[in-house]
KOLTI-845748 format. One record per residue (C-alpha): residue number from 1; residue in one letter; x, y, z. Coordinates in steps of 0.5 Angstrom, whole numbers, padded with zeros to 4 digits, m for minus. Layout:
N
<node><num>NUM</num><residu>a</residu><c1>X</c1><c2>Y</c2><c3>Z</c3></node>
...
END
This chain:
84
<node><num>1</num><residu>m</residu><c1>0021</c1><c2>0034</c2><c3>0044</c3></node>
<node><num>2</num><residu>k</residu><c1>0019</c1><c2>0028</c2><c3>0041</c3></node>
<node><num>3</num><residu>v</residu><c1>0012</c1><c2>0027</c2><c3>0038</c3></node>
<node><num>4</num><residu>v</residu><c1>0009</c1><c2>0020</c2><c3>0038</c3></node>
<node><num>5</num><residu>l</residu><c1>0003</c1><c2>0018</c2><c3>0033</c3></node>
<node><num>6</num><residu>e</residu><c1>0000</c1><c2>0011</c2><c3>0033</c3></node>
<node><num>7</num><residu>v</residu><c1>m0005</c1><c2>0011</c2><c3>0027</c3></node>
<node><num>8</num><residu>t</residu><c1>m0010</c1><c2>0006</c2><c3>0025</c3></node>
<node><num>9</num><residu>f</residu><c1>m0012</c1><c2>0005</c2><c3>0017</c3></node>
<node><num>10</num><residu>r</residu><c1>m0017</c1><c2>0001</c2><c3>0014</c3></node>
<node><num>11</num><residu>m</residu><c1>m0013</c1><c2>m0002</c2><c3>0009</c3></node>
<node><num>12</num><residu>g</residu><c1>m0005</c1><c2>m0004</c2><c3>0008</c3></node>
<node><num>13</num><residu>g</residu><c1>0000</c1><c2>m0001</c2><c3>0004</c3></node>
<node><num>14</num><residu>v</residu><c1>0000</c1><c2>0006</c2><c3>0007</c3></node>
<node><num>15</num><residu>n</residu><c1>0007</c1><c2>0009</c2><c3>0007</c3></node>
<node><num>16</num><residu>f</residu><c1>0010</c1><c2>0015</c2><c3>0012</c3></node>
<node><num>17</num><residu>r</residu><c1>0012</c1><c2>0021</c2><c3>0008</c3></node>
<node><num>18</num><residu>g</residu><c1>0014</c1><c2>0026</c2><c3>0013</c3></node>
<node><num>19</num><residu>t</residu><c1>0011</c1><c2>0032</c2><c3>0017</c3></node>
<node><num>20</num><residu>r</residu><c1>0010</c1><c2>0039</c2><c3>0016</c3></node>
<node><num>21</num><residu>w</residu><c1>0007</c1><c2>0045</c2><c3>0020</c3></node>
<node><num>22</num><residu>e</residu><c1>0001</c1><c2>0048</c2><c3>0019</c3></node>
<node><num>23</num><residu>d</residu><c1>0000</c1><c2>0054</c2><c3>0023</c3></node>
<node><num>24</num><residu>e</residu><c1>0001</c1><c2>0051</c2><c3>0030</c3></node>
<node><num>25</num><residu>n</residu><c1>m0001</c1><c2>0044</c2><c3>0028</c3></node>
<node><num>26</num><residu>l</residu><c1>0004</c1><c2>0038</c2><c3>0026</c3></node>
<node><num>27</num><residu>v</residu><c1>0001</c1><c2>0034</c2><c3>0020</c3></node>
<node><num>28</num><residu>f</residu><c1>0004</c1><c2>0027</c2><c3>0019</c3></node>
<node><num>29</num><residu>k</residu><c1>0003</c1><c2>0025</c2><c3>0012</c3></node>
<node><num>30</num><residu>f</residu><c1>0002</c1><c2>0018</c2><c3>0009</c3></node>
<node><num>31</num><residu>e</residu><c1>0000</c1><c2>0016</c2><c3>0002</c3></node>
<node><num>32</num><residu>r</residu><c1>m0003</c1><c2>0009</c2><c3>0000</c3></node>
<node><num>33</num><residu>l</residu><c1>m0003</c1><c2>0010</c2><c3>m0008</c3></node>
<node><num>34</num><residu>g</residu><c1>m0003</c1><c2>0003</c2><c3>m0011</c3></node>
<node><num>35</num><residu>d</residu><c1>m0008</c1><c2>m0001</c2><c3>m0014</c3></node>
<node><num>36</num><residu>a</residu><c1>m0009</c1><c2>m0007</c2><c3>m0009</c3></node>
<node><num>37</num><residu>f</residu><c1>m0009</c1><c2>m0007</c2><c3>m0002</c3></node>
<node><num>38</num><residu>i</residu><c1>m0010</c1><c2>m0012</c2><c3>0004</c3></node>
<node><num>39</num><residu>q</residu><c1>m0017</c1><c2>m0011</c2><c3>0007</c3></node>
<node><num>40</num><residu>v</residu><c1>m0015</c1><c2>m0011</c2><c3>0014</c3></node>
<node><num>41</num><residu>l</residu><c1>m0014</c1><c2>m0006</c2><c3>0019</c3></node>
<node><num>42</num><residu>s</residu><c1>m0007</c1><c2>m0003</c2><c3>0019</c3></node>
<node><num>43</num><residu>s</residu><c1>m0003</c1><c2>0000</c2><c3>0025</c3></node>
<node><num>44</num><residu>r</residu><c1>0003</c1><c2>0005</c2><c3>0025</c3></node>
<node><num>45</num><residu>r</residu><c1>0007</c1><c2>0008</c2><c3>0030</c3></node>
<node><num>46</num><residu>v</residu><c1>0011</c1><c2>0014</c2><c3>0028</c3></node>
<node><num>47</num><residu>e</residu><c1>0016</c1><c2>0018</c2><c3>0033</c3></node>
<node><num>48</num><residu>v</residu><c1>0019</c1><c2>0025</c2><c3>0030</c3></node>
<node><num>49</num><residu>e</residu><c1>0023</c1><c2>0030</c2><c3>0034</c3></node>
<node><num>50</num><residu>v</residu><c1>0020</c1><c2>0037</c2><c3>0034</c3></node>
<node><num>51</num><residu>e</residu><c1>0023</c1><c2>0044</c2><c3>0036</c3></node>
<node><num>52</num><residu>r</residu><c1>0016</c1><c2>0046</c2><c3>0039</c3></node>
<node><num>53</num><residu>i</residu><c1>0010</c1><c2>0043</c2><c3>0042</c3></node>
<node><num>54</num><residu>p</residu><c1>0004</c1><c2>0043</c2><c3>0037</c3></node>
<node><num>55</num><residu>s</residu><c1>m0003</c1><c2>0045</c2><c3>0039</c3></node>
<node><num>56</num><residu>g</residu><c1>m0006</c1><c2>0040</c2><c3>0035</c3></node>
<node><num>57</num><residu>v</residu><c1>m0004</c1><c2>0034</c2><c3>0031</c3></node>
<node><num>58</num><residu>l</residu><c1>m0007</c1><c2>0032</c2><c3>0024</c3></node>
<node><num>59</num><residu>v</residu><c1>m0006</c1><c2>0026</c2><c3>0020</c3></node>
<node><num>60</num><residu>e</residu><c1>m0006</c1><c2>0027</c2><c3>0012</c3></node>
<node><num>61</num><residu>l</residu><c1>m0007</c1><c2>0021</c2><c3>0008</c3></node>
<node><num>62</num><residu>k</residu><c1>m0006</c1><c2>0022</c2><c3>0000</c3></node>
<node><num>63</num><residu>t</residu><c1>m0010</c1><c2>0016</c2><c3>m0004</c3></node>
<node><num>64</num><residu>k</residu><c1>m0011</c1><c2>0015</c2><c3>m0012</c3></node>
<node><num>65</num><residu>e</residu><c1>m0018</c1><c2>0018</c2><c3>m0010</c3></node>
<node><num>66</num><residu>g</residu><c1>m0016</c1><c2>0024</c2><c3>m0007</c3></node>
<node><num>67</num><residu>g</residu><c1>m0014</c1><c2>0024</c2><c3>0000</c3></node>
<node><num>68</num><residu>k</residu><c1>m0017</c1><c2>0026</c2><c3>0007</c3></node>
<node><num>69</num><residu>v</residu><c1>m0015</c1><c2>0029</c2><c3>0014</c3></node>
<node><num>70</num><residu>f</residu><c1>m0017</c1><c2>0027</c2><c3>0020</c3></node>
<node><num>71</num><residu>e</residu><c1>m0015</c1><c2>0029</c2><c3>0027</c3></node>
<node><num>72</num><residu>a</residu><c1>m0011</c1><c2>0025</c2><c3>0033</c3></node>
<node><num>73</num><residu>f</residu><c1>m0012</c1><c2>0026</c2><c3>0040</c3></node>
<node><num>74</num><residu>e</residu><c1>m0007</c1><c2>0026</c2><c3>0046</c3></node>
<node><num>75</num><residu>r</residu><c1>m0007</c1><c2>0020</c2><c3>0051</c3></node>
<node><num>76</num><residu>d</residu><c1>m0002</c1><c2>0019</c2><c3>0056</c3></node>
<node><num>77</num><residu>g</residu><c1>0003</c1><c2>0023</c2><c3>0052</c3></node>
<node><num>78</num><residu>v</residu><c1>0002</c1><c2>0019</c2><c3>0045</c3></node>
<node><num>79</num><residu>y</residu><c1>m0003</c1><c2>0022</c2><c3>0040</c3></node>
<node><num>80</num><residu>l</residu><c1>m0008</c1><c2>0017</c2><c3>0037</c3></node>
<node><num>81</num><residu>a</residu><c1>m0012</c1><c2>0017</c2><c3>0031</c3></node>
<node><num>82</num><residu>a</residu><c1>m0016</c1><c2>0012</c2><c3>0026</c3></node>
<node><num>83</num><residu>e</residu><c1>m0018</c1><c2>0013</c2><c3>0019</c3></node>
<node><num>84</num><residu>p</residu><c1>m0025</c1><c2>0015</c2><c3>0018</c3></node>
END
């Protein structure tokens, strides 16, 4: 089955690094590790093939300052999320 995530980040320079499972949740991993970023909203759409339906979808963003994890919600078959 295909899982589609559309996520909006507060700054540019974000790279997708894959997915992993945490229990029944599918985690999309992103990173922003440089020093200078465009201060504008940046949207990404990622599609992955998985073997099972996730109970939830999480977005993990790794940065130089640490990181954050936030939840996506499903609407019309697409998971949507925005960086807090």
